[in-house]
C-alpha positions as CSV (number, residue, x, y, z in Angstrom):
1,M,106.7,120.0,118.3
2,I,102.9,120.0,117.4
3,N,101.1,123.9,117.4
4,K,98.2,125.2,116.6
5,N,99.5,125.8,113.1
6,D,99.3,121.8,112.4
7,I,95.7,121.5,113.8
8,I,93.0,121.7,111.2
9,R,90.1,120.3,113.5
10,I,89.1,120.0,117.1
11,W,85.8,118.4,118.0
12,M,84.4,116.5,121.1
13,T,82.4,113.2,121.5
14,D,80.3,112.1,124.4
15,T,83.7,110.6,125.7
16,A,86.8,112.3,124.2
17,I,88.2,115.2,122.7
18,W,89.8,114.7,119.3
19,L,92.4,116.6,117.2
20,Q,93.2,116.2,113.4
21,L,96.7,117.3,112.0
22,K,97.2,118.8,108.5
23,D,98.7,115.4,107.5
24,K,95.6,113.9,108.4
25,R,96.4,112.0,111.7
26,Q,93.8,112.1,114.3
27,S,94.1,111.5,118.0
28,R,92.2,111.5,121.3
29,E,92.3,112.1,124.8
30,L,89.5,110.4,127.0
31,F,87.7,112.7,129.4
32,A,87.7,109.7,131.9
33,D,91.4,110.3,132.1
34,Y,91.0,113.9,133.5
35,P,88.7,114.3,136.5
36,R,87.8,118.1,135.8
37,L,87.0,117.1,132.1
38,A,85.4,113.9,133.2
39,N,83.1,115.8,135.7
40,A,82.3,118.7,133.5
41,T,79.0,119.4,131.7
42,P,79.1,119.3,127.9
43,H,78.7,123.3,128.0
44,Q,82.1,123.6,130.3
45,R,84.1,121.1,127.7
46,E,83.0,123.2,124.9
47,N,84.3,126.3,126.6
48,Y,87.8,126.1,125.6
49,T,90.4,128.4,124.2
50,I,93.4,127.5,122.2
51,S,96.9,128.7,122.5
52,H,99.7,128.0,120.3
53,F,100.7,124.7,121.9
54,G,97.5,123.5,123.6
55,I,94.0,123.6,124.7
56,H,92.8,125.4,127.8
57,W,89.6,125.2,129.9
58,P,89.6,128.5,132.0
59,E,86.4,127.7,134.0
60,L,87.8,124.0,134.9
61,D,91.5,125.0,135.0
62,E,92.6,122.5,132.9
63,D,95.2,122.2,130.3
64,L,96.1,119.7,127.3
65,S,99.0,120.0,125.0
66,F,98.8,119.2,121.5
67,G,102.0,117.4,121.3
68,G,100.5,114.9,124.3
69,F,97.8,113.9,122.0
70,F,100.3,112.3,119.8
71,N,103.4,111.6,122.0
72,K,101.6,108.3,123.7
73,Q,99.1,105.7,123.4
74,P,99.5,104.5,119.8
75,Q,96.1,103.0,120.2
76,N,94.5,106.6,120.4
77,I,96.0,107.5,117.1
78,V,94.4,107.3,113.8
79,K,96.8,107.4,110.8
80,P,95.8,108.4,107.4
81,Q,95.0,105.5,104.9
């Protein structure tokens, strides 16, 4: 199970939130797939906390697990070269 100790980077683009693991794999979740994030301002998206197993946006009442980034949609995962 992926936890915060496996994560080396979290960043956002205009359309997605990305994670990078210590093994260099990267994955994203599209804001469009989560209505609260899709309708949030950039400031609201940047206002998150990290728990042991995921990301929480208190103002939006939204949670994403780290494992969820890597347990679906192979097209969203970038493997190290």
